[in-house]
C-alpha positions as CSV (number, residue, x, y, z in Angstrom):
1,M,41.4,23.9,9.5
2,N,40.6,21.6,6.7
3,N,37.0,20.4,6.8
4,K,37.1,18.5,3.5
5,V,35.2,15.1,3.9
6,P,37.2,12.0,2.8
7,W,36.2,10.4,-0.4
8,F,34.8,7.3,1.2
9,F,32.4,9.5,3.4
10,S,31.3,11.6,0.4
11,K,27.8,11.8,-0.8
12,K,28.9,10.3,-4.2
13,A,30.6,7.4,-2.5
14,F,27.5,6.7,-0.5
15,L,25.1,6.7,-3.5
16,L,27.4,4.8,-5.9
17,L,29.2,2.4,-3.6
18,W,28.0,1.9,-0.1
19,L,24.3,2.0,-0.5
20,P,24.2,-0.5,-3.5
21,S,26.6,-2.8,-1.6
22,L,24.4,-2.7,1.4
23,L,21.2,-3.4,-0.4
24,I,22.8,-6.4,-2.3
25,T,24.1,-7.7,1.0
26,I,20.6,-7.3,2.7
27,G,18.9,-9.1,-0.3
28,H,21.5,-11.9,-0.4
29,Y,21.4,-12.6,3.4
30,S,17.6,-12.6,3.4
31,T,17.1,-14.9,0.6
32,P,16.4,-18.5,1.6
33,A,18.8,-21.1,0.5
34,S,16.1,-22.9,-1.7
35,F,16.3,-20.0,-4.0
36,T,19.5,-20.9,-5.7
37,W,19.2,-18.8,-8.7
38,L,18.5,-15.6,-6.6
39,H,21.8,-16.3,-4.7
40,D,23.6,-16.6,-8.0
41,I,22.3,-13.2,-9.1
42,F,23.0,-11.5,-5.7
43,R,26.5,-12.9,-5.7
44,R,27.5,-11.3,-9.0
45,L,25.7,-8.0,-8.4
46,Y,28.6,-7.0,-6.3
47,Y,30.5,-6.4,-9.6
48,L,28.4,-3.3,-10.3
49,P,29.5,-1.2,-7.3
50,I,33.0,-2.4,-7.9
51,I,33.1,-1.1,-11.4
52,L,31.2,2.1,-10.4
53,G,33.9,2.6,-7.6
54,A,36.5,2.3,-10.3
55,F,35.0,4.8,-12.7
56,A,34.3,7.2,-9.8
57,F,37.3,7.0,-7.7
58,G,40.0,4.7,-9.5
59,L,41.7,1.9,-7.9
60,K,41.2,3.0,-4.3
61,G,37.4,3.0,-5.0
62,S,37.1,-0.5,-6.7
63,F,39.4,-2.2,-4.2
64,S,37.4,-0.7,-1.2
65,V,34.2,-1.9,-2.6
66,S,35.8,-5.4,-3.4
67,T,37.2,-5.6,0.1
68,F,33.8,-4.7,1.7
69,A,32.0,-7.2,-0.6
70,S,34.5,-10.0,0.3
71,L,34.2,-9.3,4.0
72,V,30.4,-9.1,4.1
73,Y,30.0,-12.2,1.8
74,L,32.3,-14.4,3.7
75,P,30.0,-15.2,6.6
76,H,27.1,-15.9,4.2
77,A,29.2,-18.2,1.8
78,F,30.9,-20.4,4.5
79,T,28.7,-20.2,7.6
80,H,24.9,-20.6,8.3
81,F,24.6,-17.0,9.6
82,F,21.1,-16.1,8.5
83,H,20.5,-18.0,5.3
84,H,23.4,-19.9,3.8
85,D,24.4,-19.5,0.2
86,P,23.8,-23.0,-1.3
87,G,26.5,-22.6,-4.0
88,Q,29.5,-24.9,-4.0
89,N,32.4,-23.7,-2.0
90,I,34.9,-23.6,-4.8
91,E,32.5,-21.3,-6.8
92,K,32.1,-19.0,-3.8
93,F,35.9,-18.9,-3.2
94,L,36.5,-18.0,-6.9
95,E,33.8,-15.4,-6.8
96,I,35.5,-13.6,-3.7
97,L,38.8,-13.9,-5.7
98,L,37.3,-12.4,-8.8
99,Y,36.0,-9.5,-6.8
100,N,39.5,-8.4,-6.1
101,I,41.0,-9.3,-9.4
102,I,38.2,-7.4,-11.3
103,A,38.6,-4.5,-8.9
104,Y,42.4,-4.4,-9.6
105,I,42.0,-4.6,-13.4
106,V,39.2,-1.9,-13.8
107,G,40.8,0.3,-11.1
108,R,44.1,0.4,-12.8
109,L,42.4,1.1,-16.2
110,A,40.4,3.8,-14.7
111,D,43.5,5.5,-13.1
112,R,45.3,5.1,-16.4
113,E,42.4,6.7,-18.3
114,H,42.2,9.5,-15.8
115,Q,45.9,10.3,-15.9
116,E,45.8,10.3,-19.7
117,R,42.8,12.6,-19.6
118,I,44.7,15.1,-17.4
119,K,47.7,14.9,-19.8
120,Q,45.4,15.6,-22.7
121,E,43.7,18.5,-20.8
122,A,47.1,19.9,-20.1
123,I,48.2,19.6,-23.8
124,S,44.9,21.1,-24.9
125,A,45.4,24.0,-22.5
126,K,48.9,24.7,-23.8
127,L,47.7,24.4,-27.4
128,Q,45.0,26.9,-26.5
129,E,47.7,29.3,-25.0
130,S,49.8,28.9,-28.1
131,L,46.9,29.6,-30.3
132,D,45.9,32.7,-28.2
133,E,49.6,33.8,-28.3
134,V,49.7,33.3,-32.2
135,K,46.4,35.2,-32.6
136,L,47.6,38.0,-30.3
137,M,51.0,38.3,-32.3
138,E,49.0,38.3,-35.6
139,E,46.9,41.1,-34.4
140,Q,50.0,43.0,-33.3
141,L,51.7,42.5,-36.6
142,I,48.7,43.7,-38.5
143,R,48.2,46.6,-36.2
144,S,52.1,47.3,-36.3
145,G,52.2,47.2,-40.2
146,R,49.0,49.5,-40.3
147,L,50.6,51.9,-38.0
148,Q,53.9,51.9,-39.8
149,S,52.3,52.6,-43.2
150,L,50.0,55.4,-41.7
151,G,53.1,56.7,-39.7
152,E,55.2,57.3,-42.8
153,L,52.2,59.0,-44.6
154,T,51.6,61.1,-41.4
155,A,55.2,62.2,-41.2
156,G,55.4,63.4,-44.8
157,L,52.2,65.4,-44.3
158,A,53.2,66.8,-40.9
159,H,56.6,67.9,-42.2
160,E,55.1,69.6,-45.3
161,L,52.5,71.4,-43.1
162,K,54.9,72.6,-40.3
163,N,56.8,74.9,-42.5
164,P,53.9,77.0,-43.8
165,L,52.6,76.9,-40.2
166,A,55.8,78.3,-38.8
167,S,55.7,81.1,-41.4
168,L,52.1,81.9,-40.5
169,L,53.0,82.0,-36.8
170,G,55.9,84.3,-37.5
171,A,53.7,86.6,-39.5
172,T,51.1,86.7,-36.8
173,D,53.8,87.7,-34.2
174,I,54.9,90.6,-36.5
175,I,51.2,91.7,-37.0
176,A,50.5,91.4,-33.2
177,D,53.3,93.9,-32.7
178,E,51.6,96.5,-34.9
179,I,48.2,96.2,-33.3
180,P,47.9,98.0,-29.9
181,E,46.6,96.2,-26.8
182,S,43.6,98.6,-26.7
183,S,42.5,97.7,-30.3
184,D,39.3,95.7,-30.9
185,R,41.2,93.5,-33.3
186,R,43.8,92.4,-30.7
187,P,41.7,89.4,-29.4
188,M,41.4,88.1,-32.9
189,V,45.2,88.1,-33.3
190,E,45.5,86.4,-29.9
191,I,43.0,83.7,-31.0
192,L,44.9,83.2,-34.2
193,K,48.3,82.8,-32.4
194,K,46.7,80.3,-29.9
195,E,45.1,78.3,-32.8
196,L,48.4,78.2,-34.8
197,K,50.2,77.1,-31.9
198,R,47.7,74.3,-31.1
199,L,48.0,73.1,-34.8
200,T,51.9,73.2,-34.3
201,E,51.7,71.0,-31.1
202,L,49.1,68.7,-32.9
203,L,51.6,68.1,-35.8
204,D,54.4,67.5,-33.2
205,N,52.2,64.7,-31.8
206,F,51.6,63.3,-35.2
207,L,55.4,63.3,-35.8
208,N,56.1,61.6,-32.5
209,F,53.5,59.0,-33.5
210,A,55.1,58.5,-37.0
211,R,58.7,58.5,-35.8
212,P,58.8,56.7,-32.5
213,G,62.5,56.6,-32.6
214,T,65.0,53.9,-31.3
215,L,64.7,52.4,-27.8
216,Q,67.2,53.5,-25.2
217,K,67.1,50.3,-23.2
218,S,68.2,50.0,-19.5
219,E,67.2,48.2,-16.5
220,F,65.0,49.8,-14.1
221,D,62.3,49.2,-11.3
222,V,58.9,49.4,-12.9
223,C,57.2,50.0,-9.6
224,D,59.4,53.1,-9.0
225,M,58.7,54.4,-12.6
226,L,54.8,53.9,-12.1
227,K,54.9,55.7,-8.6
228,E,56.7,58.7,-10.3
229,V,53.9,58.9,-12.9
230,V,51.2,58.5,-10.4
231,D,52.7,61.2,-8.2
232,L,52.9,63.4,-11.1
233,L,49.3,63.0,-12.3
234,A,47.6,62.5,-9.0
235,A,47.2,66.4,-8.3
236,Q,45.8,67.0,-11.8
237,A,43.3,64.1,-11.4
238,A,42.2,65.4,-8.0
239,K,41.0,68.6,-9.5
240,Q,38.3,66.4,-11.3
241,Q,37.6,64.6,-8.0
242,I,39.4,61.5,-9.4
243,E,41.6,59.4,-7.1
244,V,44.7,57.7,-8.7
245,I,45.5,54.6,-6.6
246,Y,48.9,53.0,-6.9
247,N,49.2,49.2,-6.0
248,C,52.8,47.7,-6.3
249,D,54.0,45.8,-3.3
250,I,56.7,43.8,-5.3
251,K,60.1,45.0,-4.5
252,H,62.9,45.0,-7.2
253,L,60.7,44.3,-10.1
254,N,62.9,45.0,-13.0
255,L,62.3,45.7,-16.6
256,Q,64.7,45.8,-19.5
257,G,63.3,48.5,-21.7
258,D,63.1,52.2,-22.6
259,R,62.1,53.8,-19.3
260,E,61.1,57.1,-20.7
261,K,58.9,55.7,-23.4
262,L,57.2,53.3,-20.9
263,K,56.7,56.3,-18.7
264,Q,55.1,58.1,-21.6
265,L,52.8,55.0,-22.2
266,A,51.8,55.1,-18.5
267,V,51.1,58.8,-18.7
268,N,48.9,58.3,-21.8
269,L,47.0,55.5,-20.2
270,I,46.4,57.1,-16.8
271,L,45.3,60.4,-18.6
272,N,43.1,58.3,-20.9
273,A,41.4,56.7,-17.8
274,V,41.1,60.0,-16.0
275,Q,39.4,61.7,-19.0
276,A,37.0,58.7,-19.4
277,I,35.5,59.3,-16.0
278,P,32.7,61.9,-16.3
279,E,32.6,62.8,-12.5
280,A,34.3,61.7,-9.2
281,G,35.8,58.2,-9.6
282,R,39.1,56.3,-9.2
283,V,41.8,55.0,-11.4
284,E,43.9,52.1,-10.1
285,V,47.5,51.4,-11.3
286,G,49.0,47.9,-10.5
287,V,51.6,45.4,-11.6
288,R,51.6,41.7,-11.7
289,H,53.5,38.7,-13.1
290,K,52.0,37.0,-16.2
291,T,52.9,33.9,-18.1
292,R,51.8,33.4,-21.7
293,G,53.0,30.1,-23.2
294,I,56.6,29.9,-22.2
295,Q,57.3,33.8,-22.0
296,E,57.3,35.5,-18.7
297,F,55.9,39.1,-18.7
298,I,55.5,41.8,-16.3
299,E,51.9,43.2,-16.7
300,L,51.0,46.8,-16.1
301,L,47.3,47.3,-15.2
302,F,45.4,50.5,-15.5
303,T,41.8,50.2,-14.3
304,D,39.1,52.9,-14.0
305,D,35.4,53.1,-13.0
306,G,34.3,55.0,-15.9
307,P,31.6,54.1,-18.6
308,G,34.0,51.7,-20.4
309,I,35.0,51.5,-24.0
310,P,32.0,51.7,-26.5
311,S,31.4,48.5,-28.4
312,E,31.5,50.2,-31.7
313,I,35.2,51.2,-31.3
314,K,36.5,48.6,-28.9
315,E,38.1,46.5,-31.6
316,K,39.9,49.4,-33.3
317,I,40.6,51.4,-30.1
318,F,44.5,51.4,-30.8
319,N,44.1,52.5,-34.4
320,P,45.1,56.1,-35.0
321,F,42.5,58.9,-34.9
322,V,39.9,56.5,-33.3
323,T,38.4,58.2,-30.1
324,D,35.1,58.7,-28.5
325,K,36.3,62.2,-26.9
326,P,35.1,65.3,-28.7
327,Q,38.4,67.1,-28.3
328,G,40.6,63.9,-28.6
329,T,43.0,63.2,-31.6
330,G,42.9,59.5,-31.2
331,L,46.8,59.3,-31.0
332,G,47.4,58.7,-27.4
333,L,46.5,54.9,-27.4
334,S,48.2,54.5,-30.9
335,I,51.4,55.9,-29.5
336,A,51.1,53.5,-26.6
337,S,50.6,50.7,-28.9
338,R,53.6,51.5,-30.9
339,I,55.8,51.7,-27.7
340,V,54.4,48.3,-26.7
341,D,55.2,46.9,-30.2
342,Q,58.8,48.2,-29.9
343,H,59.1,46.2,-26.7
344,Q,57.8,43.1,-28.3
345,G,54.9,43.1,-25.8
346,Y,51.2,43.3,-25.8
347,I,48.4,45.7,-24.9
348,E,44.8,44.7,-24.4
349,V,41.7,46.4,-23.1
350,E,38.6,44.8,-21.4
351,N,35.4,46.2,-20.1
352,R,34.7,45.1,-16.6
353,K,31.4,43.6,-15.5
354,S,31.4,46.1,-12.5
355,G,31.8,49.0,-14.8
356,G,34.8,50.8,-16.3
357,A,37.7,49.5,-18.4
358,Q,41.0,47.8,-17.7
359,F,44.0,48.3,-19.9
360,R,46.7,45.5,-19.6
361,V,50.3,46.1,-21.0
362,G,52.6,43.1,-21.0
363,I,56.4,43.7,-21.2
364,V,59.0,40.9,-21.4
365,K,60.4,40.2,-18.0
366,S,64.2,41.0,-17.4
367,N,66.3,37.8,-17.1
368,S,68.5,39.1,-14.4
């Protein structure tokens, strides 16, 4: 049920149009005929609410007041109801005619100005969207160039380090075979093997970051992909008393992209959210349509109720090796950023007022 009050019954209309018109009419009717100069003033005071009606409500406002003024002035102008306006009949007739002519002119001008203002606001909004899009693209290009340069350096270092690490790991296996299980030195060898394997895995992560590879594009349902990731990680998160909630009620929401890479991106962002929550909490995964400028995106949302992103690293959170986790490498979000760059999309993070952070990933919507 619509309870909206019509404009002519609104408080604004009462204060600007009807109350001034009523006061002018009362003053006009109650002025004796001998006060000719007062009648001349009251007769012309009707132009004020007419003009105010145009500014406040456009043509409909000015014409409503001019009609009202014409009707209430007619008995006073041409009859002896209460006090008679002593002016000449031709002057009073022309005054009534001018009420309506002025109402039409100022009303049309006000409507045209209002329409022009709406157009200018729409143009301004589009320009702002374009500026935001250009700024986003500039940030992505800067980040992409920085990641590429760093990736090439990392790839070279990782490759050079993997060979001696492989030799060390092989030598450790040989030494382990020579040391009995009961020896006091056996735990030291196991620690050495464990740490060497951890370093090898870390170098593999560096290489994955440095060499993202080419995209294997195909069309797939993004909701199905996200549900698969949530089902995969829900049990692991539940061990930390964290609930992963999946919200996607849009059917056949197709993306044109590399399913496995975007799946890796979703895994990274969900794990990042789970690790950010110090105790029992929730992570929400959702999808929505998003328009930026003339481009249509499908936006993936990853929301947690953790402490949020520290302000000192928020602006560089997608840079490599930037992390607030003691055991983190700072590569998860960088890899996610590179995947997004490959898909010519965007990735953003925002701290929520209610607590926690929200990561937004936009991927260009499929045309089919």
